[in-house]
C-alpha positions in Angstrom: -34.0 37.4 52.1 -30.8 39.5 52.1 -29.5 40.6 48.8 -25.9 39.3 49.6 -27.1 35.8 50.4 -28.2 34.7 47.0 -26.4 34.8 43.7 -29.1 35.2 41.1 -29.2 33.2 37.9 -31.6 33.6 35.1 -33.3 30.8 33.2 -33.0 30.7 29.5 -36.7 31.1 29.0 -39.5 32.7 30.9 -43.2 32.0 31.1 -44.9 33.6 28.2 -48.3 33.9 26.7 -48.6 32.2 23.3 -47.1 34.4 20.6 -45.5 36.8 23.0 -41.9 37.4 24.2 -40.9 37.9 27.8 -37.6 39.1 29.1 -36.0 36.5 31.4 -33.5 38.9 32.9 -30.2 40.4 31.9 -26.5 39.7 32.2 -25.9 37.0 29.6 -28.2 34.3 30.8 -28.4 31.0 28.8 -30.6 30.7 25.9 -32.2 33.9 24.7 -33.0 36.0 21.7 -31.6 39.5 21.0 -28.6 41.4 22.1 -27.8 42.2 25.7 -31.2 41.0 27.0 -31.7 37.4 27.9 -35.0 36.3 26.4 -36.3 33.2 24.8 -39.1 33.0 22.4 -42.2 30.9 23.0 -44.5 31.0 20.0 -47.9 29.6 19.2 -49.1 26.6 21.1 -51.6 23.7 20.5 -54.5 22.7 22.5 -54.0 20.2 25.3 -57.1 18.4 24.2 -56.4 15.2 22.3 -58.6 14.3 19.4 -58.5 11.6 16.8 -56.4 8.4 16.6 -52.7 8.3 17.6 -50.4 9.3 14.8 -46.8 8.4 15.6 -45.4 9.7 12.3 -47.0 13.1 12.8 -45.8 13.1 16.3 -42.3 12.4 15.3 -42.4 15.0 12.5 -43.6 17.9 14.6 -40.1 18.7 15.9 -37.8 18.9 12.9 -34.9 18.7 15.3 -35.4 15.0 15.8 -34.7 14.3 12.2 -31.9 16.9 12.1 -30.0 15.1 14.8 -30.8 11.5 13.6 -33.0 10.7 16.6 -35.7 9.3 14.3 -33.3 6.7 13.0 -32.3 5.9 16.6 -35.9 5.3 17.5 -36.4 3.1 14.4 -33.5 1.0 15.7 -35.1 0.7 19.1 -32.7 3.0 20.9 -34.8 5.3 23.1 -32.8 5.8 26.3 -34.4 3.0 28.3 -32.9 2.6 31.8 -31.2 6.0 31.9 -32.3 8.8 34.2 -31.9 12.4 33.0 -32.1 15.2 35.6 -33.8 18.4 34.2 -32.7 21.0 36.7 -35.1 23.8 35.8 -38.5 25.2 36.7 -40.1 21.9 37.3 -42.4 19.9 35.0 -46.1 19.8 34.2 -46.9 16.6 36.0 -50.4 16.4 34.4 -49.1 16.6 30.8 -50.0 13.3 29.1 -46.7 13.2 27.2 -45.0 12.6 30.6 -47.2 9.7 31.6 -44.9 7.2 33.2 -41.8 9.3 32.5 -41.4 11.4 35.7 -39.3 9.8 38.4 -40.9 9.4 41.8 -38.0 11.3 43.3 -38.7 14.5 41.4 -38.9 17.4 43.8 -38.8 21.2 44.4 -35.3 21.7 45.9 -36.1 25.1 47.2 -39.1 24.1 49.4 -38.0 20.5 49.8 -41.5 19.3 48.8 -42.1 16.9 46.0 -45.6 18.2 45.7 -44.2 21.5 44.5 -42.4 20.1 41.5 -45.3 21.1 39.2 -44.0 23.7 36.7 -45.1 27.3 37.4 -42.7 28.9 34.9 -43.2 26.7 31.8 -39.6 26.5 30.9 -38.8 23.2 32.5 -41.8 21.5 30.8 -40.6 22.5 27.4 -37.0 21.4 28.1 -38.1 18.1 29.6 -40.3 17.4 26.5 -37.3 17.6 24.2 -35.4 15.2 26.4 -38.0 12.6 27.0 -41.6 13.2 26.0 -43.2 9.8 25.5 -44.0 8.4 22.1 -47.7 8.0 22.3 -48.8 9.3 19.0 -49.9 12.7 20.2 -48.3 16.1 20.8 -44.5 15.9 20.8 -41.9 13.2 21.3 -38.4 13.5 22.9 -35.0 12.4 21.8 -35.0 9.7 24.5 -38.7 8.9 24.8 -38.1 6.0 27.2 -35.6 7.7 29.5 -36.7 8.6 33.1 -37.1 12.3 33.8 -35.9 13.5 37.2 -37.4 17.0 37.5 -35.6 19.1 40.1 -37.4 22.4 40.3 -34.8 24.9 41.4 -36.0 28.5 40.7 -36.8 30.7 43.7 -39.0 33.1 41.6 -40.7 33.3 38.2 -42.2 36.7 38.7 -41.7 38.4 36.4 -38.7 36.2 35.4 -37.4 32.9 36.6 -34.2 33.1 38.6 -32.0 30.6 40.4 -29.5 30.8 43.3 -26.1 29.2 43.3 -26.8 27.4 46.5 -30.1 26.0 45.2 -28.4 24.8 42.0 -25.7 23.2 44.0 -28.3 21.4 46.2 -30.2 20.4 43.0 -27.0 19.0 41.4 -26.1 17.0 44.5 -29.7 15.7 44.8 -29.7 14.6 41.2 -26.4 12.8 41.6 -27.5 11.0 44.8 -30.8 10.0 43.0 -28.8 8.2 40.3 -29.2 10.7 37.4 -26.6 9.7 34.8 -27.3 12.8 32.7 -28.0 16.4 33.9 -29.3 19.2 31.8 -28.9 22.9 32.7 -30.8 25.2 30.3 -29.8 28.2 32.3 -26.7 30.3 33.0 -25.0 33.5 33.8 -21.6 35.3 33.5 -20.1 33.8 36.7 -20.4 30.6 38.7 -20.6 30.3 42.4 -18.1 28.3 44.4 -20.8 26.0 45.9 -22.4 25.3 42.5 -19.0 24.7 41.0 -18.1 22.3 43.7 -21.4 20.4 43.2 -20.7 20.2 39.4 -17.3 18.8 40.2 -18.8 16.2 42.4 -21.2 15.2 39.6 -18.6 14.9 37.0 -16.2 13.2 39.4 -18.9 10.6 39.8 -19.0 10.1 36.1 -22.2 12.0 35.3 -22.6 13.7 31.9 -23.6 17.3 32.4 -25.0 19.3 29.5 -25.5 23.1 29.6 -26.9 25.8 27.2 -24.2 28.0 25.7 -26.2 31.3 26.1 -28.3 33.6 24.0 -26.3 36.8 23.8 -24.6 35.9 20.5 -21.2 36.0 22.3 -18.0 34.5 21.1 -17.8 32.1 24.1 -20.4 30.2 26.1 -21.6 31.5 29.5 -21.5 29.5 32.7 -22.0 26.8 33.7 -21.4 25.7 30.1 -18.0 27.4 30.0 -16.9 25.7 33.2 -18.2 22.3 32.0 -16.2 22.6 28.8 -13.0 23.1 30.8 -10.5 20.6 32.2 -11.9 20.7 35.7 -15.0 18.8 34.4 -12.9 15.8 33.5 -14.3 15.3 30.0 -17.9 15.0 31.3 -19.2 18.4 30.4 -20.8 19.6 27.1 -21.7 23.1 26.0 -24.4 23.4 23.4 -25.2 26.1 20.9 -28.3 26.5 18.7 -28.8 26.2 14.9 -31.8 26.6 12.8 -33.5 24.3 10.3 -30.7 24.9 7.8 -28.0 24.0 10.3 -26.9 27.6 10.5 -25.8 29.0 13.8 -28.6 31.1 15.3 -28.0 34.8 15.5 -28.7 34.8 19.3 -26.6 31.7 20.1 -23.2 32.0 21.8 -20.4 30.5 19.7 -18.0 27.8 20.7 -15.0 30.0 21.2 -12.7 28.8 23.9 -15.0 25.8 24.5 -14.8 24.6 20.9 -13.3 21.1 21.8 -16.4 20.3 23.9 -19.0 22.3 22.1 -21.9 20.9 20.1 -24.8 22.5 18.2 -28.4 21.2 18.0 -31.7 22.6 16.7 -32.8 25.6 18.8 -34.9 27.8 16.5 -38.7 27.2 16.2 -38.5 23.9 17.9 -41.8 22.2 18.8 -42.0 20.7 22.3 -44.4 20.1 25.2 -46.3 23.1 26.6 -47.2 23.8 30.2 -50.8 23.0 30.5 -50.8 20.4 27.8 -50.3 20.3 24.0 -47.2 21.7 22.3 -45.6 25.1 21.6 -42.9 26.5 19.3 -39.8 27.7 21.2 -36.4 29.1 20.4 -33.2 29.4 22.4 -30.1 27.4 23.3 -32.2 26.2 26.2 -33.9 23.9 23.7 -30.7 22.9 21.9 -29.2 21.6 25.1 -31.9 19.0 25.9 -31.4 17.4 22.4 -27.8 16.6 23.5 -28.9 15.4 27.0 -31.5 13.1 25.4 -28.8 11.9 23.0 -26.5 11.0 25.9 -29.4 9.0 27.4 -29.9 7.1 24.1 -26.2 6.3 23.7 -26.0 5.2 27.3 -29.1 3.2 27.2 -27.8 1.3 24.1 -24.5 0.5 25.9 -25.0 0.7 29.7 -21.4 -0.4 30.3 -20.0 2.9 29.0 -18.5 5.4 31.3 -19.8 9.0 31.3 -16.6 10.2 29.7 -17.0 7.7 26.9 -20.6 8.8 26.3 -19.6 12.4 26.0 -16.7 11.6 23.8 -18.8 9.5 21.5 -21.2 12.4 21.0 -18.3 14.7 20.2 -16.5 12.2 17.9 -19.7 11.4 15.9 -20.9 15.0 15.4 -21.4 16.2 11.9 -18.9 18.8 10.9 -20.3 22.3 10.2 -18.6 25.6 9.3 -14.9 25.5 8.8 -13.5 22.0 8.3 -12.7 20.4 11.6 -13.3 21.8 15.1 -13.9 25.6 14.8 -14.7 28.6 17.0 -18.4 28.8 15.8 -19.8 25.3 15.7 -17.2 23.6 17.8 -17.3 19.9 17.0 -20.4 20.3 14.9 -24.0 19.2 14.8 -25.2 16.5 17.2 -25.8 13.2 15.3 -27.5 10.6 17.4 -27.7 8.0 14.6 -24.0 8.3 13.9 -23.3 8.1 17.6 -24.9 4.7 17.6 -22.6 3.5 14.8 -19.1 2.3 15.4 -16.8 5.1 16.4 -13.0 5.0 16.3 -12.7 1.9 14.1 -13.7 -1.7 14.8 -12.0 -4.8 15.9 -12.8 -8.5 16.0 -12.4 -9.7 19.6 -10.3 -12.7 20.2 -9.7 -12.8 23.9 -11.8 -13.4 27.0 -12.7 -9.8 27.7 -12.9 -6.5 25.8 -9.6 -5.5 27.5 -7.8 -8.3 25.7 -8.2 -6.4 22.4 -8.7 -7.9 19.0 -7.8 -7.5 15.3 -9.0 -5.1 12.7 -11.5 -6.7 10.3 -9.5 -5.4 7.3 -6.4 -7.2 8.7 -8.4 -10.4 9.4 -8.2 -13.1 6.8 -8.0 -16.9 6.5 -7.0 -18.6 3.3 -7.1 -22.3 3.3 -4.7 -24.3 1.2 -5.8 -26.2 -1.9 -6.0 -29.4 0.1 -9.1 -28.1 1.9 -11.0 -27.3 -1.4 -14.4 -25.9 -0.7 -14.5 -27.2 2.9 -15.9 -23.9 4.3 -18.5 -23.4 1.6 -21.0 -25.1 3.8 -21.1 -22.0 6.1 -19.3 -20.9 9.2 -21.7 -18.7 11.1 -19.4 -15.7 10.6 -22.3 -13.9 8.9 -23.8 -13.5 12.3 -20.7 -12.3 14.2 -19.9 -9.2 16.3 -17.2 -6.6 16.3 -16.4 -3.9 18.8 -15.8 -0.3 18.3 -13.1 1.8 20.1 -15.4 2.1 23.1 -16.1 -1.6 23.4 -19.6 -1.4 22.0 -20.8 -4.5 20.1 -22.0 -4.3 16.5 -23.4 -7.0 14.2 -21.0 -7.8 11.4 -20.7 -10.3 8.6 -17.2 -11.7 8.7 -17.8 -14.6 6.3 -15.9 -12.8 3.5 -12.8 -12.8 5.6 -12.5 -16.6 4.9 -11.4 -17.4 1.4 -10.6 -20.6 -0.4 -7.2 -20.9 -2.1 -7.3 -19.4 -5.6 -7.7 -21.9 -8.3 -4.5 -22.9 -9.9 -4.2 -21.9 -13.6 -2.5 -25.1 -14.8 -2.1 -23.8 -18.3 -0.5 -20.5 -17.3 1.9 -22.3 -15.0 2.9 -24.8 -17.7 3.3 -22.1 -20.4 5.3 -19.8 -18.1 8.9 -19.2 -19.0 11.1 -21.7 -17.2 13.6 -19.0 -16.1 16.4 -20.2 -18.3 16.8 -23.6 -16.6 20.0 -25.3 -17.8 21.5 -28.5 -16.6 25.1 -29.2 -17.3 27.2 -32.3 -16.4 30.5 -31.1 -15.1 31.9 -34.6 -15.2 30.5 -38.1 -15.0 29.6 -37.7 -11.3 28.5 -34.1 -11.0 25.6 -32.2 -12.5 24.8 -28.5 -12.1 21.4 -26.9 -12.8 21.1 -23.2 -13.0 18.1 -21.0 -13.4 18.2 -17.2 -13.9 15.8 -15.3 -11.8 13.1 -13.2 -13.5 13.9 -9.6 -14.1 12.9 -7.7 -11.0 10.1 -5.1 -11.2 11.5 -2.4 -9.0 8.3 -0.5 -9.2 6.4 -3.3 -7.5 9.0 -4.2 -4.9 7.8 -3.2 -1.4 10.2 -1.3 0.9 12.7 -3.8 2.2 11.8 -6.5 -0.3 14.6 -7.9 -2.3 14.6 -9.1 -5.9 14.7 -12.9 -6.4 18.0 -14.6 -6.1 19.5 -16.9 -8.8 18.4 -20.6 -8.5 20.6 -23.6 -8.7 20.8 -27.2 -7.9 24.1 -29.1 -7.6 24.5 -32.8 -7.1 27.7 -34.8 -7.1 28.7 -38.4 -6.3 31.9 -39.3 -4.4 32.1 -43.1 -4.4 29.0 -44.4 -2.9 27.9 -41.1 -1.4 25.8 -38.5 -3.2 25.6 -34.9 -2.0 23.1 -32.3 -3.2 22.5 -28.6 -2.5 19.8 -26.4 -4.0 18.6 -22.8 -3.8 15.3 -22.0 -5.3 14.4 -25.6 -6.1 13.7 -27.3 -2.8 14.1 -31.0 -1.9 11.7 -32.2 -4.5 14.4 -31.9 -7.1 16.9 -33.9 -4.9 14.7 -36.7 -3.8 12.1 -39.2 -4.9 11.5 -40.1 -8.5 13.2 -36.9 -9.7 16.4 -38.0 -8.1 16.0 -41.5 -9.7 15.7 -40.0 -13.2 12.0 -40.4 -13.6 9.6 -37.5 -14.1 6.1 -37.3 -15.4 7.1 -34.3 -17.5 3.5 -33.2 -18.0 1.5 -30.0 -17.6 1.4 -30.3 -13.8 4.8 -29.5 -12.4 6.1 -32.0 -9.9 3.1 -34.3 -10.2 5.4 -37.2 -9.4 7.0 -35.5 -6.4 5.6 -35.6 -2.9 3.3 -32.6 -2.3 4.8 -32.3 1.2 8.3 -31.7 -0.1 6.8 -29.2 -2.5 5.2 -27.4 0.4 8.6 -27.1 2.0 9.2 -24.3 -0.4 12.0 -23.3 -2.7 14.5 -21.9 -0.2 17.7 -23.6 0.6 18.0 -27.3 0.6 20.7 -29.9 1.4 20.5 -33.6 0.8 22.9 -36.6 1.2 22.5 -40.1 0.0 24.5 -43.3 0.4 24.4 -46.5 -1.5 24.6 -49.4 0.9 24.6 -52.3 -1.6 22.1 -54.4 -3.5 20.8 -51.3 -5.2 19.6 -49.9 -1.9 20.1 -46.2 -1.3 19.3 -44.2 1.8 19.1 -40.4 1.9 18.2 -37.5 4.2 17.5 -33.9 3.5 16.6 -30.6 5.0 15.2 -27.4 3.6 14.3 -24.0 4.9 12.4 -21.1 3.4 11.5 -17.7 4.8 12.3 -16.3 8.2 15.5 -14.3 8.5 16.1 -10.7 9.3 14.8 -9.0 6.2 12.5 -6.0 6.4 9.6 -8.2 5.2 10.4 -11.6 6.6 8.3 -14.4 5.0 6.8 -17.1 7.2 9.3 -19.8 7.9 8.9 -23.3 6.4 11.2 -26.2 7.3 11.3 -29.7 6.0 13.3 -32.6 7.3 13.0 -36.0 5.7 14.6 -39.4 5.1 14.3 -41.7 2.2 15.1 -45.3 1.3 14.9 -46.6 -2.2 16.0 -49.7 -4.2 16.8 -50.0 -7.8 16.2 -53.5 -9.2 17.7 -55.3 -12.1 15.9 -54.2 -15.2 15.6 -50.6 -14.1 12.6 -50.8 -11.7 12.7 -48.4 -8.7 10.8 -48.4 -5.4 11.1 -46.1 -2.5 9.8 -44.8 0.7 9.9 -41.3 2.1 9.0 -40.0 5.5 9.5 -36.7 7.2 8.1 -33.7 9.0 7.0 -30.4 7.5 6.8 -27.3 9.6 4.8 -24.3 8.2 4.9 -21.0 10.0 2.0 -19.4 8.1 -0.6 -22.2 8.5 -1.3 -25.9 7.9 -1.0 -27.3 4.4 -0.2 -24.0 2.7 -2.9 -22.1 4.5 -2.4 -18.6 5.8 -4.1 -16.7 8.6 -3.9 -13.1 9.8 -5.5 -10.9 12.4 -8.3 -12.7 14.2 -7.4 -15.9 12.3 -3.6 -15.6 12.9 -2.1 -19.0 13.8 -0.3 -19.1 17.1 2.2 -21.8 16.3 3.8 -23.5 13.3 1.9 -26.3 11.7 3.6 -29.7 12.0 2.8 -32.4 9.4 4.3 -35.9 9.6 4.1 -37.6 6.2 5.0 -40.7 4.3 5.3 -41.2 0.6 5.7 -44.4 -1.5 7.0 -44.0 -5.1 8.2 -46.3 -7.8 8.8 -46.8 -11.5 8.5 -50.0 -13.6 9.8 -50.5 -17.1 7.2 -52.0 -19.4 9.6 -52.6 -22.2 12.5 -50.9 -24.0 10.4 -47.8 -24.7 7.8 -47.6 -22.0 7.5 -47.3 -18.2 4.9 -47.1 -15.5 5.4 -44.7 -12.7 3.5 -43.6 -9.6 3.5 -42.4 -6.1 1.1 -42.3 -3.1 1.4 -40.2 0.0 -0.5 -39.3 3.2 0.1 -36.9 6.0 -1.1 -36.2 9.5 -1.2 -32.5 10.7 -1.3 -31.8 14.4 -4.7 -30.3 15.2 -3.1 -27.9 17.7 -1.9 -25.9 14.6 -5.5 -24.8 14.1 -5.4 -22.9 17.4 -5.2 -19.1 17.0 -7.6 -16.2 17.4 -11.1 -17.3 16.6 -9.9 -20.8 15.7 -9.8 -22.9 18.9 -8.0 -26.0 17.7 -9.5 -29.3 16.5 -8.7 -32.8 15.6 -5.7 -33.9 13.6 -5.9 -33.4 9.8 -5.3 -36.4 7.5 -4.5 -35.8 3.9 -3.7 -37.9 0.8 -2.6 -37.6 -2.8 -1.6 -39.9 -5.6 -0.3 -40.0 -9.1 0.1 -42.8 -11.6 1.1 -42.7 -15.2 2.8 -44.2 -18.2 5.4 -42.8 -20.6 6.3 -44.1 -24.0 9.2 -42.9 -26.2 9.4 -42.9 -30.0 5.7 -43.3 -30.7 5.3 -41.1 -33.7 8.8 -39.8 -34.3 12.3 -40.3 -33.3 12.9 -38.8 -29.9 9.3 -38.1 -29.1 7.5 -39.0 -25.8 3.9 -39.6 -24.9 2.9 -39.5 -21.3 -0.5 -40.1 -19.6 -1.0 -39.3 -16.0 -3.9 -39.9 -13.6 -3.5 -37.9 -10.4 -5.3 -36.5 -7.4 -3.9 -33.3 -5.8 -3.4 -33.3 -2.0 -6.8 -33.5 -0.3 -7.9 -33.4 3.3 -9.7 -36.6 4.0 -10.5 -36.1 7.7 -10.3 -33.2 10.1 -12.3 -30.6 11.9 -11.7 -27.4 13.8 -13.7 -25.3 16.4 -14.6 -21.8 15.4 -15.5 -19.4 18.2 -17.8 -16.7 16.7 -18.0 -13.6 18.8 -21.7 -12.7 19.3 -21.8 -10.2 22.1 -20.4 -8.9 25.4 -21.6 -8.7 29.0 -21.7 -5.7 31.3 -18.4 -6.6 32.8 -16.7 -6.9 29.4 -16.7 -10.7 29.0 -16.9 -11.6 25.3 -19.7 -14.1 24.5 -18.8 -16.7 21.8 -20.8 -19.2 19.9 -18.7 -22.2 19.1 -19.2 -24.1 15.9 -17.5 -27.2 14.6 -16.1 -26.8 11.1 -15.8 -29.9 8.8 -12.5 -29.3 7.0 -13.0 -32.0 4.4 -14.0 -30.7 0.9 -17.2 -31.9 -0.8 -15.4 -33.3 -3.8 -12.2 -35.1 -4.8 -10.4 -33.6 -7.8 -9.1 -36.1 -10.3 -6.8 -35.0 -13.2 -6.3 -36.8 -16.4 -3.4 -35.5 -18.5 -2.0 -36.4 -21.9 1.2 -34.8 -23.3 3.3 -35.4 -26.4 6.8 -33.9 -26.7 9.3 -34.1 -29.5 12.8 -32.7 -30.1 12.7 -30.4 -33.1 16.3 -29.3 -33.2 19.4 -28.7 -31.2 18.2 -27.4 -27.8 14.7 -27.0 -29.2 11.5 -29.0 -28.4 7.8 -28.9 -28.9 5.2 -30.1 -26.4 1.4 -30.4 -26.9 -0.7 -31.1 -23.9 -4.3 -31.5 -22.7 -5.8 -32.0 -19.3 -9.3 -32.9 -18.0 -10.1 -31.9 -14.4 -13.0 -33.6 -12.7 -14.4 -31.8 -9.6 -11.7 -29.2 -9.8 -10.7 -27.6 -6.5 -12.1 -30.6 -4.7 -15.6 -29.1 -5.3 -18.3 -31.6 -6.0 -20.5 -29.0 -7.6 -17.8 -27.6 -9.9 -18.1 -28.3 -13.6 -15.3 -30.3 -15.2 -12.4 -28.2 -16.4 -10.3 -28.5 -19.5 -6.9 -27.1 -20.5 -4.9 -27.5 -23.6 -1.8 -25.8 -25.0 1.3 -25.9 -27.1 4.7 -25.0 -25.9 7.8 -24.4 -28.1 11.0 -24.0 -26.1 14.5 -22.9 -27.0 17.3 -23.6 -24.6 20.8 -22.1 -24.5 
């Protein structure tokens, strides 16, 4: 052949007798040991004769490199590169080696002669490289990083006497051949100072087709990789190329290994010193060189791709770079580049995770940390029976599915501390009658803790409630009290006055919040009074707007001779954060306000000059469409009920004292269900697979509260209250032990 017709490349390792070193040529070839010379070391080898039983642990442990890069953990997880073809473009492969039984692709060939029969390795280098990629796990000799990958051996050297050399044109043909045969990963454990136009064009076609191409950085100890690693690390490779340097068993860069240099952003290191791999002729041998670091990375690409076949080549390469273990100077550096290959970490979520909520991966999702569902107290322990979220799935930044336990993202409403709420300061509530028809109630806000206020959050505003009567018309306005102070028994002058605040008020008006409220009432004769009210809380244009709540209601009541009162309320409650004081965020974010239509009956009956009987009962229907959002896919309407009945007697043990007993049930969901779509996987085309489960939203128990209080005036603007409460099935939890609270409260007013 004419000297000008072939551009000669040298392989990173030459055929050598066990224990000897052989020069593979000069000029900066990939993967050698020493200074200017390009040599690789092939040390002592084992016999090709197999004896004794298969020992998979011993096989796995022979090459320390597998443990160093986390391939052993990948194998234990069942990730072995199944379904991925890796092209080893080198000196061929020992087709008789038992570690390659069933591993060699039928399309393997000798690109120079064009004869598949000539693929058998004559130089030995390709066999050792191929073994690191995909030697089978059979309990003997060595095992590769991807032991179930398919090996497409493309023999490409035109001579191995005395050294193995390659031509640009043959490498170009080999690259095109591997691409056309469906190799998703290509390994080049060879190199030189320059790169021919035809070879470069073939590499561009391979990367343009989405193939991951891995190349050894070189064995001259240079500051930068040689070619083709240098070209593959550049922008022309489109993020599909990886350059690989060698480290020893202590993860220290090998003295012979070229450094990351200008290729640092796409440079990895892997074991390449005294690595045990398959030997030509059978058995194993000890080798050194970046030639043997590169196939660790090629095998890792096969493992990652086999675990997630839907990935693009660019994504596979990026995952390997993103998951590498940092070595040397913090971050990407000019010696180790992105760091040590870590196959195990590459199989873990990379770039954060999200809970899918849409039809496809492209629809996005919500971060698990931002995903939460807190059901209101009316639901009790409804979700304690299980949701299936412990067997859910999340996606990483590359759309790979991972098993996740999301059950902790659903929480029951925190138990109310009745005693603490009763004993809390009242905020300086003072009611003053301005005249016979007008009353003003004021409450100073608590002192703001400016250290705890978030940016944009404002301190609490003063609270007030003003009511006035003009003839037969009564008008009321409140800020910070809500409609429960302007309607119902409270507006009729009857209040349980016990430890549970507002026990005689409708729970639906209480859920309307303590924002701004307006009410108007009209006496129409015969003791009949009609009223209407509206309240709103949250929303607005503040830096941290609260979810909006709106309440619109109407009321009719009648006062009978003798002081008895009976009334009926009805209205609609709209909650922007979730039904019945629930709250959802992230994958449980509610898509629309929850609308609850409710009705309440209330009344009070004097039992004598000093005693009265009072009570109320209410029920609501919440639109099931409010349960639609994220993983919640709607459900049936929710029905809820609550009641309270009690007696109060004055002057029992002292002048001006009052004893009250109340039996009540907090608002409880009596009927309702929702559909929960639990993400469990994804298909190749990105469709999210869900498992739908029906959630029973009724709690297992029904809380019943019994309360007894005694209060007495002890002086001007001073009073003492003693109280006790027994709670049966607290939190609507049938398994909960009874709760008891007792306390004493002495209050000064001014």
